[in-house]
N, C-alpha and C positions, 0 to 999 in steps of 0.2 A: 380871290378872283383876279385882282390886278397883277399878281405875280404870274398867273397863268397867261394872261394877255401879253405881258411884257416879254415873256420868254418864247413866244410863238416864232417859229422859223419857216413854217410852211402852211399855206391855206389851200385846202382841196375843196373843190365844189363839183357836185353833180351838175348835169346840164339840163335835161328835159324835166320840167316841173320845178326846177330850182333856179337856174339862171335864165332859162327860157320859159316865160309864163304866158298863159292865155294864147297859145298857138303862135307866139313870137318865134321867128325863124333866125333872128340875128342877135348876137351879143351886143350890148349897149356900148357906145363910145365911152360912157362913164366908167365902165368896168375896165376897159383897156387903159385908161388913164390911171385908175387905181392900181392895176397890176404893175405898171411902171413905177408909180410912186412908192408902192410897198417895197419893191426890190431896191430902188435907189435910196429911199429915206429910212427904211426900217430893216433892210436886209432880209425881207420875207419873200420866199418863192411862192408862185401860184401853180397849182396842179389842176388840170381839167380831168375830172374822173367820171367816166361815162361808159355806157354800153356801146357807144358809137365807135366807129373805126378811126384809126389814126389819121388817114387821109381826110376824112370828113371833119375831124376836129381841127386839123391844120387850116382848112378853109374857113371854118367858123371863127378861129382866133387869128386870122391872117395878120392883123397889125402887130401882134405880139408873138407870132407863131414860133420864133426862135428863142423866146425868153421864158417859156413856161415848160412845165413837165406834163406829160400825157400819161394818164392811166386809162387804157382803152379796153374795149371788148369785155366789160364787166369783170376786169381783173386778169385778163389773159396776157396783156401786153403793156409794158412800160417803156416810154421813150423820153430821152432828155438830150438836147443838143444834137438831134438827128442820130442818136445812137440808141439801140435797143439795150435797155438795162434790166429788163425782166420779161420773161416769156414762159407761158405754160401752153402745152399742146394737148389737144384731144386725141386719144388713141384712134388711129385711122379707121379701123374696121368699125368701131363704135360710131364714129362720126358718120360714116357712110350709111349705117343701119338707121341712125336717127333721121338722116336726110331722106332716106327712102320711106320711112314711116310718115314723115311730114308730107311728102308728095302723095302718099296714099290717102291722106285726110282731105275731105271735101273742102274746097274754098281756101285751102292753106297753101302758102308759098314758102319756099325754102331759100335761105341765104347761108352760104358757107364762107367763113372768114379765114383768110390766110394773112400773113403780115403785110403783103403788098396788094392783094386783090380780093374782091368780093365776088364770089361765083353765085349765079342764080340759074334756075331752070324754069323760067316764067311760064305759068299756065295761061296767063293773059298778057296782052300787050300793055294793058293799063298798069300792071305791076311793074313791068320793065320801065315804063315812062316815069312812074312814081320814084323808083330807085334812082334813075338817071337824072331826073330833073328836080323833083321836090326834095328827096332825101340828100341830094348832092354827093352821092357815093359813087366812087369809081367801080363800075360793075362789069362783069364779063359773062355773057350768056354761054352756057355749055349744054351739050346734049347727053353727056354721060358724067355723072358726078365722080365716078371712080377713075376718071382720067386726071383728076387733080393730083399733082405731084408735090406741091409745096406743103409745109407743115400746116395742119389745120388747128386753128385756135378755138373756133366757136362755130356751132351750128345754130341757126335761129329760125323760128317759124313766125310768119306774118299772117294774120287773119283779122281784117277790119270788121267782120260781121258777127263773130261768135267766139266765146272762150271755151266752148264745150270740148275742144280738142285737148285742152291743157291737162285735164284729169287723165285722159287715155294715155297721153305721152308720158305723163309723170309716173303712172303705174308701170309703164314699160321700162323707163330709163332712170327714174329717180334714185335708184340704188347704185347706178353706174356713173352718174355724172351730177354736177351741180346744175340746178335749174333756177333761173332768175326771172321772176315775174315782174314785168314793168307795168306802169300805168297805161301805156299805149297798147298798140295792137301787136306788140312783139313779145316773144318768150325766147330766152337764150339758154342754150345747153353748153356748158363748159366743163373742163376737167374737175373731178372731185376736189373739194376743199379749195376751190378757186372762187374768190369774190373780191370786192373792192377793198375790204379790210385787210385781207391776206396780202394782196398786191401792194397796198399802201405801205404796210409794215416792211415788206421786202425792199421796196424802192427807197424808203427813207433810211433804211439800214445801210444801203449802198452809199447814200448821201451823208451818212453820219449824223442823222437827225433822229431824235428820240420821239416816240409817240406822244409824250406829254408836251412836246414842243410844236404840235400840229393842231390846227383848227380845221373843221370840215363842215360843209353845208350839204344837207340832203332833204328829200321830201317823201321818199317811199321806201318800201321794205328792202329793195335791192341796195339801198344805201345804209341799211342798219349796221352791217359789219364795219363799215368805214366810220360811221358815227361813233361806234363803241370803241374803235381802235385809237381814237385821238384824245388829247387832253381837253380840248374845248369844242364839243359838238354844238352846232346851231341848226335847228330844224325849222323848216318853213311852216308858217302858221296854217298852211293848207294841208299839211300832212295828217295822217291818221292820228287820233289822240294818243294811242299807246306809243307811237313813235315819237311824238312830241315830248314825252316824259324822259326820253334819253338825253335831250338837249340841255345844255346849260341855260339856254334861252331860245326863243323863237323870233322869227323875223318875217316881214312881208316880202323883202327882196334882199339878195346878197349885197347889192350895192349900198343899200341903206345901213345894213349891219356894219360893213367895212368902214363906211364914212363915219358912223357914230363911234365906233371903237378906236379908229386910228387917226382920223383927221378932223 
């Protein structure tokens, strides 16, 4: 166990339900200090691994935004030192068909992610306000999704009222793309064989880091591939019991685990 810990060169962490607990919207100052200390004293890089967008994660990690690696959009985009080092695109016609199916679902809103912009066709003003103000995402309202010209990374559906749409959409597109079910009100549609684990392995290969030299924190099934891809997975004690079995250990917070292991 000590050999695994001593050889760690990168720590990846999920965000919602892992770093941000109990509806918390801001990363703790303690973690920012830990990220700097890990890099300076231990030579360990930190990776924010999330279904969130790059711009959103930069805001969330503002004090250390130029010091960390970003694994965004549930494995579609990797960014380090302001350079895209990994990118997977959803086939355009498939992306448009998924988006149109989402719009046809009652009470469902659609978000289409490109590397620089998040496009929405809000059915309600409340959804637009939520995206702009609460989610902290740079969004652009459009009237025609087929007018999007940039590469499409991901299509997502938002529904705070019901999960009934998930089964219908999964039957339609589950064989054509990867579907990521989160704890929250979001479901993501990404290219086949795209997930956090696949993206992490591709990113660390570019950085010449081995999977066994990585630690990862997660709390839900969309983190499973990432947890299985690293040498030292740590699972939140709020995670489903079957997911907890993947971890070398469990923790109540990421900060507590890092402090206990390294400081």
